[in-house]
KOLKEMAR-848877 format. One record per residue: residue in one letter; z, y, x of N, C-alpha, C in turn. Coordinates in steps of 0.02 Angstrom, whole numbers, plus 50000, padded with zeros to 5 digits. Layout:
AZYXZYXZYX
...
REM end
This chain:
M507845055150203508515059850188508825053550114
L507935054350087508195049750050508455041350051
G508165038450134508315031150129508865031850151
G509185037550192509905036150219510355039350166
V510305040650100510705040050044510505032850019
V510135031150007509995026149986510425019449995
L510235018050089510605013950124511575015950124
S511655023150114512545023750108512675022350040
A512495023149996512535021849934512795014149926
F512185009949939511935001949909512214999649974
G512435002750021512464997850076511684994650113
D512134987850182511424986650214510844978350182
G511314979150124510464974850107510194976650072
I509954984850040509774986350024508974989550066
W509194989150126508684991450199508084991750193
R507874987050162506934984450169506844988050094
A506964990350040506954993749989506605000649995
I507045003050070506745010850065506275011050071
F505645005150096504965006450125504455008650056
A504985007249991504565004949938504575013449919
I504655018349945504365024249954503525025949967
N503495020650003502595023850009502055020649966
L502235014249933502035014249864501785019149801
P502145022049794501965028449767501565035249783
L501925036049850501465039849879500755038749912
G500615032449926499945028449946499225028249881
L499785028949828499345029049760499015033049743
V499555038949750499585045749757498785047849784
S499035046649832498315048949894497785047549875
I497815040349876497085036649853496715039649779
Y497065042549744497075045749678496795050749702
L497035055549725496625061649770496075061749811
L496025056849873495515057449899494805055049840
L494775048349787494365046949748494285053249694
A494695055449679494495060949627494345069449630
K494695069549699494605076949723494345078549794
V494115074149822493765073849890493185071649904
P492785076149915491995075249899491635071849941
A491275065349942490945061149971490535065050037
D490765063150092490295065550154489635059250152
A489035063550170488325060350170488725056050249
P488285049450278488555050450355487635052850360
T487825055550442487365058150486487005053350522
E487385046050520487215043150564487415035650546
K487285029650548487245023450567487575020450619
R488345017350642488815015350665489035007850629
S488965002450692489264996150668490054998150698
L490454993850682491274993450708491174988750780
D491724990550823491874988550882492234985050863
L492354980050833492764974150815493074970950901
G492714968850959492774968551018493214973051031
G493174978051025493744984451062494244982651025
A494184985250970494764983550907495334978250932
A495134972250958495304966650967495884967451031
L495434971351076495524970651136496224972751138
A496004982251128496414986051117497254982151077
T497144981651022497824975850998497954972851046
L497844965951068498004962451131498464966951187
A498274970851205498224976251263498824977651250
F498904980851195499644985751191500284981151142
G500084978451106500504973451081500934968851152
A500444966251200500604961651269501214967051298
L501004972951300501334977851348502024980351305
A502124982951242502504980451207503214976851196
Y502854972651183503264964651204503374964451266
G503174967151303503514964151411504034968751387
L503774973851359504284980951397504874979051355
T504724977251290505494974651242505804970251250
S505554965551300505784959951307506254958151351
M506044964151404506704965051459507354966951456
S507354968351391508154968651400508304963051335
A507904959051324508184954051262508454948451300
E508744945651259509274938551301508924930551282
G508834929051342508434924551347507634926251332
E507474932251355506614932551346506614937651411
G506864937851443506694944651498506254940351549
Q506494933451532505864929051586505104932351561
M504934933151507504184934151478504024941551517
S504544945951520504164953451517503524955551562
G503894952851640503284952251672502674948851671
P502514941651633501944938851627501524944151572
S502154945651526501874951251460501424956051481
I501834960651537501654968551551500944967251573
A501164962951631500434957851684499854956451643
A499914954451598499394951851553499124958351506
G499554963251482499464968451444498844973751490
A499184976351551498674978951604497934977251617
V498074969251615497314966251641496994968351577
L497314967551503496784967151450496464973451452
L496894977951472496884985551450496254988851485
I496294984251565495664985151632495094981951581
V495294975951553494414972851488494504976651450
F495064979751451494624986551394494084989951395
I494494993851447493984999951478493334996351483
V493444992151532492624989451557492284991051476
F492374981751441492264981251384491914989151346
E492164993051337492044999751305491405005251343
R491545001351417490945006351438490425003651426
R490434997151412489824994851434489474992251335
Q489764996351290489604995651240489045002151197
S488634998751171488155005851150488585012351080
E489015006451071489485010651013489975010550998
P490465012451072491095009651052491505012951015
M492225009050989492775012450978493005019250991
I492935018351068493105025551123492675022651142
D492435034251152491685036751183492315039151260
L492365035251307492695035851370492355042451394
S491835042151392491385049351430491825056151391
L492065056851319492555062351299493225063651369
F493425059051410494085058151428493585063951530
R492965063451485492815067851559492785077051554
V492815078751491493125085351484493715085451496
G494135089651548494625090851560495065094851483
A495005099651454495365102651407495515098951356
F494985091651335495125084651308495655082151322
A495655078451390496165074451419496465077351442
G496625085051447497095087151488497715087751396
A497345089951346497795085751283497985082351259
N497615077151285497915069651245498325068151270
V498475070651353498915067551409499475070751377
A499615075451360500155081451336500215078651253
T499955075951235499925073151183500485065551171
F500145063351241500495055751248501265058851285
F501665062451320501925063651347502605067551290
L502355070051226502695072151193503025069551128
Y502375066451125502435058751068502795053651064
F503015052351143503055046951187503915048851146
A504065056751188504875057351188504975060051119
L504605062751055504785064551015505125056750982
S504595051450982504735041750961505595040550969
A505535039951055505985037351087506755043151045
N506855047051049507325049751035507255051050938
L506795050850889507125050650827507085042050811
F506945037350846507215030550853508075026650892
Y508005031850941508915028750966509405034750941
L509155041250907509955046750905510195042550853
P509645042250813510275037650737510455030750755
M510515027950801510715021250812511375023450836
L511335031050900511795032450934512615035350885
L512105038150812512515041250767512765037050729
I512555033450713512675027450679513235021250686
A513055018250742513335013250770513875016450820
G513875021150854514265024450890514875027750870
W514495033850858515025039850820515255036350780
G514725033450713515245031050647514985034550599
L514485039950597514095042450558513945038450480
S513835040650438513645037750369512615040150380
A512325035050351511645034850367511165040950332
A511835043050272511515047250228511575055050260
E512235054350318512375060350337511745061750405
V511665055850428511385052850500510425058750471
G510115055050400509615056450386509485062050384
F509985066650382509875075850403509295077850442
I509315074250519509195074250559508435076850555
F508055071850518507575071750491507195078550470
L507655084250432507515089550423507105095050430
P507515097550485507185100350510506525100250553
L506075096350533505415094750589504915093650547
S505095093550459504885092650408504815098250399
V505235102750375505205108250355505035114050398
L505045115150465504505118850487503885117250509
I503775111450517503105109650526502655113750440
A502995109550405502935113750323502635121750327
L503115125750346503295131150342502865136450400
L502755131650447502625136050515502115134250526
S501345128850505501025127050546500355131550518
G500475133150462499925139450439500045146050475
P500335149650453500735155250535500425153550593
I500615149150617500705147850716499785143550707
G499365142050686498845141150674498225146950673
Q498435150050619498335157750641498035160350693
W498955161850717499175164150789498695160750843
S498615154450832498435150550908497715151450925
D497305152450831496535155750827496575162050874
R497115166950868496995173050913497095173450958
I497375167950997497565169651066497495164051110
G497365156251084497255151451120497555147551091
P497515140451102498005134051104498315134351157
R498205138751201498895134951279499535138851260
F499505145951254500065147451250500625141751196
P500445141351115500915139851096501055131951102
I500585127551125500695122651136501305120651231
A500925124551262501595124951314502275127551300
S502185133651257502975133551242503075131251199
G503105128051159503515121451106503495117451114
S503165114951172503395108251225503855110051261
L503975116251294504465117051319505405120451283
V505035123051225505665122951179505755116051156
V505525110951139505675103851136506115101251203
A505845101651280506165098151323506895101151322
V506865107551310507915114251303508155108251267
A507735105751185507775101451156508415094951152
F507905092551197508085085251242508705087251276
A508475090051322508985092451369509725093151335
G509555097451291510265099351254510635089751203
L510075089151198510735081051190510805077751246
A510295076151288510895072651340511285076851379
L511315082851375512075085851413512665084451362
L512535085451282512925081151233513235076851216
A512735071851222512925062951245513325063551294
Y512995065151370513395063551421514265067151436
A514125074551398515055074251405515475073851347
G515155066751290515535064551250515605069851197
I515295076551191515405079551134515205077251050
H515615074051031515345070950968515285075650905
S515005081050881514885085350845514285085550814
F514105084150749513505080850725512995089750690
W513585091650650513275097450614513205105750676
W513725104650731513435112650767513405108050837
G513165103050841513065100650882512245095050898
V512245090650871511645087850868511145092650822
F511435093650746511035098050714510415104650727
P511055108450767510575115850776510055111950840
L510155106850898509765105250918509165101250906
M509165096550837508635097150801508145100150760
A508465106750755507975111750721507665114550780
L507975115650841507655117150887507165113650931
M507105108150914506725101250941505915104650865
G506305103450801505725105650754505665111750747
L505985116950778505225122450789504765124450857
G505095117650891504535118350959503895113350941
M504005107450884503255104950871503205108250843
A503385114050790502695117750731502415121250782
L502605121050840502255125050876501425120750901
V501735117050925501275112550939500905106550900
V501035105750847500715102550802500075104550764
S499915112050757499275114150729498755116250797
P499075119050838498825121750896498485114050943
L498645110050958498505102550976497835100350955
S498005098150876497315097250834496795101550860
T496905113350853496265114450854496245110750939
A496645111551013496275110851057495755104251056
I495945099951018495905094051016495115095150996
M494905094650946494475099050897493845101750943
T494395106250972493605110851010493325110051086
A493515106051087493765104551174492955099551149
V492735098051097492125092751116491585096751061
E491185092451051490555093651014490445092050957
D490215095750909490395095450854490245086550825
K489655087350836489785078250821490095073350834
D490795076150905491205071050913491745074750881
T491995076150848492555081650816492975074950794
G492605069550754492855064650706493255057350763
A492895057450808493215052050891493815057950901
A493495063050906494155065450968494445067250932
S494795066250844495275066250813495705061850818
G495285055550794495595050350801495745045650853
I495485051050901495765046450991496365051050982
N496415054650967497005060450975497585056750945
N497275055550874497855051250844498185045450853
A497715041950895497735034150919498395036050983
V498315040251018498675042851101499305045551055
S499605048351015500055049451003500385043250974
R500125038050930500525031950887500675028050960
I500195027351032500365021651076500985023751098
G500845029251102501725034251155502145031551112
G502295032651046502735031251017502725025051002
L502455018951006502305012151030502815009651092
I502465013251138502795014151204503515015351221
A503835021651201504335025851204504885017351172
V504755017851120505315013151095505505009251118
A504895004851161504994997251178505084998851253
A504855004851292505125005451360505915010451358
M505995013951331506635015951302507145011551290
G507015008051245507495001751219507824999651291
S507274996851341507584991551384507734998551426
L507845003051465508045007251486508975010051471
A508885011351395509555011251353510095005151350
A509724999751364510044993751382510314992051423
W509764994651486510034995151552510724999651569
V510685005851549511025012151578511525008551524
Y511845004651472512145003051424512704998651474
A512284995251482512844988351533512984992151612
A512774993651620512804997051686513564999651691
A513555006751613514255008551607514785002951581
L514585000051535515044998351527515334991951538
N515034989951594515294984851651515754979551627
I515734977151577515914971851558515744966051533
G515854959451539515694952351530515324953351457
S515074947151467514534947751410515154943751337
A515544940551368516174937051333516544941951301
S516624946851335517194952451287517144952951216
G516524953251190516424952651126516244959551121
V515934963651146515734971451156515214966451131
P514804974551060514264973151047513674978151072
G513094974251096512524978151143512354983951103
F512024989651139511824995551136511764995951034
G511955002150993511615002350953511704995750885
E512204994150907512764989650883513194990050841
P513434990650793514174993050769514794989150806
A515204992050801515594986950829516194982250762
P516254975950809516624972750769516994976050758
A517524968950689518104971150654518584968650685
G519194972750726519604970550753519354969950839
L518994975550860518874976750931519424982750954
A519704976951025520484982051032520234990451073
P520584995751046520325001951063520045002851122
D520215000751212520155003351240519464999651264
L519274993051244518554990551218518104996051188
D518214999251130518095003751086517665007651104
A518425009751163518055018251201517975017751220
A517695009451299517215010351324516445007351304
R516485005751250515805005651189515455010451206
L515805014151173515555023051146515235027651205
A515945024851253515685032051327514985029351364
A514975022051336514345017851393513485020751311
S513885020251244513355021751225513025028751203
D513405033951227513165043251269512895040751298
A513055038051372512755036351435512075033651415
A512155029551384511205025651366510905030351354
F510975036851291510715038151253510595044751283
A511165046351362510835053251388510465049851436
A510465045451464509835042051498509305042751440
V508905040651386508495042651363508375051451342
A508775053751308508425061951322508175066551357
L508755064351421508595066851497507755065951521
V507655060351522506945055951535506325060351479
T506565059051449506005060951372505955070251375
A506505073351411506785079451413506025081551470
L506135076751527505585078751578505205079751542
L504785073251535504115072351483503705076151448
C504305078951397504105087851379504045094851440
L504335093051469504145098651544503605097151553
L503215089751578502475085351607502025092751534
S502105089851505501865089851426501655096451426
A502025102351430502085108451443501665109551484
I501695109351566501515109351621500535107851610
V500605101151593500025100151566499515103651551
A499835104651476499455109751432499285115351459
W499765118551499499885126051532499045126051591
T498885120051622498295120451670497895120451624
T497745113851593497125111551551496975114951509
V497405117151442497205118051377496905126051374
S496295126051340495935133451338496365140351330
G496385144151347496915151751345496565153851274
E495775151551280495475160751229495395159251177
R495405164151134495545164751063494785160551049
L494775156050976494405157050958493695159050924
P492955155250919492625159550899492545164250826
W492885158250798492835161450719493405166250703
S494015167150764494425172550749494185177750773
R493805180450815493575185750830493125187050779
R492285181650750492155184350697492655188150650
A492925182950612493355186050564493775194350580
E493845197650634493935203150655493625208550663
N492925204050693492305208750676491825205050629
P491815206550565491135203650518490385206950566
Q490415211650588489855211650584489345208850668
S489935205850695489885204150745489265195050734
REM end
């Protein structure tokens, strides 16, 4: 929200400065870690798996570049080789990790059904979340003509609801098990994204009465998921593996976001071009690019309709992925209440 206000107040030239907010926040975090968090004594010495880190970086970097270049002018011919190289490197990474005595990722953890299922649900859910949070502002600003300050409010429900509800929902999840909160939350997010798809497809350009309530619904769904998902990941493995399990799940969510922005960008560009059906010489900008001054009214109307269609496709695909996330969570994550919840209700046990 602060970034949107800065952009609206000072113009496009200031956009790099919005990242400066990370500097004081980072300094405060470092201070709190050094001054307030006690150091843990290591239980064992382990070496860094630099080879695995390099292979993973190259694999996902090549995949992201290939997916992104599919829609880039002059770079489309590199998309196939890049995606193929990324896939090969990913296979090499898996083989390499299996042969390491101290791997960066212990692949044996994925033999645990609850752990594997929770990570698959994480990938689908954060893929969908990242795609919508990346491309929805592009539609609203470049397509609908809203200000950056106004569009910044779409992030408010997600932050506020997670902050307010994570504690109570975490306690509720401990009593009934994480399966129902994760599955129901993913389903709520699916409904919210399906609503965004319907809104864009119908050409209903209502921010405060359309987009914002759906983003609030999405925030509620994510609040239902975040804390129970962490619990499901941590309780699916042995105590000695909880740190690795948490790190793997965090990496899965980041990789989901990385692939989502690249892949859904290609989908949006393809649908936009197909819906526009106008040659590149017409002067119509690409998806997410603002309309130039003096664009003919009929071309601007066609551009807006194509933008709506492109985002509707992204929102629909991500809604289906959230539905898959709910199904995976329901069929794999434990529905049993946690041991510490039973002890809290019956201290004599």
